[in-house]
C-alpha positions in Angstrom: -25.3 285.5 189.8 -28.5 284.2 188.3 -31.8 285.9 189.3 -34.9 283.9 190.1 -36.4 284.9 186.7 -33.3 283.8 184.8 -33.4 280.4 186.6 -37.1 280.0 185.8 -36.6 280.9 182.2 -33.7 278.5 181.7 -35.5 275.7 183.4 -38.5 276.3 181.0 -36.2 275.5 178.1 -36.3 271.8 179.1 -39.9 271.8 177.9 -41.1 272.1 174.3 -43.6 274.9 175.2 -40.8 276.8 176.9 -38.5 276.4 173.9 -41.3 277.5 171.5 -42.2 280.5 173.6 -38.6 281.7 174.1 -37.2 280.5 170.7 -34.2 279.1 172.5 -32.6 275.8 173.5 -29.8 274.7 175.7 -26.6 272.7 175.2 -24.5 271.4 178.1 -21.0 270.2 178.5 -17.6 271.4 177.3 -17.3 269.4 174.1 -20.9 269.9 173.0 -20.6 273.7 173.6 -17.3 273.9 171.8 -18.7 272.0 168.8 -21.8 274.1 168.5 -21.0 277.6 169.7 -20.1 278.8 166.2 -23.0 277.2 164.4 -25.8 278.9 166.3 -26.6 282.4 167.6 -25.4 282.3 171.2 -27.6 284.3 173.5 -25.5 283.5 176.5 -22.9 281.1 178.0 -23.3 280.2 181.6 -20.0 279.0 183.0 -18.1 278.5 186.2 -15.0 280.6 187.0 -12.7 277.7 186.3 -14.2 277.1 182.9 -13.9 280.8 182.0 -10.3 280.9 183.0 -9.4 277.9 180.7 -11.4 279.0 177.7 -10.2 282.4 176.8 -10.6 281.6 173.1 -14.4 281.5 173.5 -14.8 284.7 175.5 -15.9 286.7 172.5 -19.2 285.1 173.2 -21.5 286.6 175.9 -20.5 284.8 179.1 -22.1 284.9 182.5 -20.2 283.5 185.5 -22.2 281.2 187.7 -21.5 279.0 190.7 -21.7 275.2 190.7 -24.8 275.5 192.9 -26.5 277.8 190.3 -25.5 275.4 187.5 -27.1 272.5 189.4 -30.4 274.4 189.5 -30.6 274.9 185.8 -28.9 271.8 184.5 -30.8 268.9 182.9 -27.9 266.4 183.5 -27.6 264.1 186.5 -24.1 265.5 187.0 -24.0 269.2 186.0 -21.1 270.3 183.9 -19.1 273.6 184.0 -20.7 275.3 181.0 -24.2 275.6 179.4 -25.0 277.5 176.2 -28.3 279.1 175.5 -28.8 279.3 171.7 -31.5 280.8 169.5 -33.4 278.1 167.6 -32.4 278.4 163.9 -35.1 278.7 161.2 -34.2 276.5 158.1 -36.2 276.7 154.9 -36.8 273.5 152.9 -35.3 273.8 149.4 -36.7 271.0 147.3 -34.2 271.5 144.5 -31.2 271.1 146.9 -32.7 268.0 148.5 -33.3 266.4 145.1 -29.6 266.5 144.5 -28.6 264.9 147.8 -29.1 261.8 150.0 -31.6 262.7 152.6 -33.1 261.0 155.6 -36.9 261.3 156.4 -38.1 260.3 159.8 -41.7 259.2 160.3 -42.8 259.7 163.9 -39.5 258.7 165.5 -40.4 259.4 169.1 -37.5 258.4 171.3 -35.1 261.3 172.0 -32.1 259.0 172.1 -33.0 257.5 168.7 -33.4 260.9 167.1 -30.1 262.2 168.5 -28.3 259.1 167.4 -29.7 259.3 163.9 -28.6 262.9 163.6 -25.1 261.8 164.7 -24.9 259.0 162.2 -26.2 261.3 159.4 -23.3 263.6 160.2 -20.9 260.6 160.0 -22.2 259.5 156.6 -22.2 263.0 155.2 -26.0 263.4 155.1 -26.7 267.1 155.7 -30.5 267.2 155.7 -33.1 265.3 157.8 -36.8 265.9 157.2 -39.0 264.9 160.1 -42.7 264.4 160.4 -44.5 266.9 162.7 -44.9 264.1 165.2 -41.2 263.2 165.5 -39.4 264.1 168.7 -38.2 267.7 169.1 -34.6 268.1 168.0 -34.0 270.7 170.7 -35.1 268.5 173.6 -32.0 268.5 175.9 -31.8 264.7 175.6 -31.7 264.8 171.9 -29.2 267.6 171.9 -26.9 265.6 174.1 -27.3 262.5 172.0 -26.3 264.3 168.8 -22.8 264.9 170.3 -22.5 268.1 168.4 -23.7 266.8 165.1 -26.7 269.1 165.0 -24.2 271.9 164.2 -23.6 270.3 160.8 -27.0 268.6 160.0 -30.1 270.6 159.2 -33.3 269.2 160.5 -36.7 270.2 159.2 -40.3 269.5 160.4 -43.0 269.2 157.9 -46.0 267.0 156.9 -44.1 264.0 155.3 -46.8 263.0 152.9 -46.8 266.5 151.4 -43.0 266.5 151.3 -42.7 263.1 149.6 -45.4 263.9 147.1 -43.1 266.4 145.6 -40.4 263.9 145.1 -39.9 261.3 142.2 -41.3 258.1 143.6 -38.4 256.1 142.2 -36.0 258.1 144.3 -37.7 257.4 147.6 -36.6 254.4 149.7 -38.1 252.9 152.8 -37.4 250.0 155.1 -40.1 247.3 155.4 -40.2 243.7 156.6 -41.5 242.6 153.3 -39.0 244.6 151.2 -36.2 243.5 148.9 -32.8 242.6 150.2 -30.9 245.8 150.5 -27.7 244.1 149.6 -29.2 242.8 146.3 -31.0 246.0 145.3 -29.7 248.9 143.2 -29.2 252.0 145.3 -28.7 255.6 144.2 -26.3 258.2 145.5 -29.2 260.6 145.9 -32.8 260.2 147.1 -34.9 260.0 150.2 -34.5 257.2 152.8 -37.6 257.0 155.0 -37.3 255.4 158.5 -40.4 254.6 160.4 -41.7 254.8 164.0 -40.2 252.5 166.7 -43.2 250.4 167.1 -45.3 250.8 164.0 -42.8 251.3 161.2 -43.6 253.5 158.2 -47.1 255.0 158.2 -49.6 253.5 155.7 -50.3 257.0 154.3 -46.6 257.3 153.2 -46.3 253.9 151.5 -47.8 255.1 148.1 -44.9 257.6 147.8 -42.2 255.0 148.4 -40.9 253.4 145.2 -38.3 251.2 146.7 -39.1 248.9 149.6 -35.9 247.7 151.3 -35.3 244.9 153.8 -32.2 244.3 156.0 -31.9 240.5 156.2 -30.9 238.7 159.3 -28.2 236.1 159.3 -28.4 233.3 158.7 -31.6 233.6 156.7 -34.5 231.7 158.2 -33.1 231.5 161.7 -35.5 232.6 164.4 -34.5 236.1 165.5 -35.7 239.4 166.9 -38.9 240.8 165.4 -37.1 244.0 164.1 -34.1 246.3 164.5 -34.0 249.5 166.5 -34.7 252.4 164.2 -31.3 254.1 164.8 -29.5 250.8 164.1 -31.5 250.2 161.0 -30.8 253.8 159.8 -27.1 253.2 160.4 -27.0 250.0 158.4 -29.0 251.5 155.6 -26.9 254.7 155.3 -23.7 252.7 155.4 -24.9 250.5 152.5 -25.9 253.5 150.4 -22.5 255.2 151.0 -20.6 251.9 150.4 -22.1 251.6 146.9 -20.8 255.1 146.1 -17.3 254.0 147.0 -17.3 251.0 144.7 
């Protein structure tokens, strides 16, 4: 049975301040919990009796049985599930030497939780293990972001740091960004390593970052010259860009 203080604490993890104060975040749902429970330090699993009975392989983790009514009080989902994990927020250290040898995504003030979660998921799909975010980017551990990653946050490390400072430490020729006035991505040489900068949903890449970007890319519409939407959703643009980078490596 959950105490009032436990309920209040778990509910606070839906807010950034609560997560910061407690150093924890929540993940809900059977698949999400199974995909992440061995990647993070698990403070506690909250689970119904039925879930516990059918998941004996996870009972080495600290488990607390709760009723469906109690789960509904702490869940952030419209339809509560049978299990919720409370994890400690990991502390990752930026290793510039490691990042220089890999293909890395950098996110400049991506604010929509769904977009951030989707980008983490597509990074996992394309074997991108590091995402560097501006301080203003949405919080990875927001419950909506965690859900949208579909477990990918267990395999992708996400860092928050001032992006201008980060990019200034990189070779400008190895930094790519998407712009409406850039060069056709399908006709531009792409490297197997480097930094791909994706901008804000409404404003694109910040002017302060442009001096650090040596390769301005553009995803052309089809057919060229036909009236079309003003721009692509940032998660869609990230998917197209990452797919093209990886395709070149397979040629």
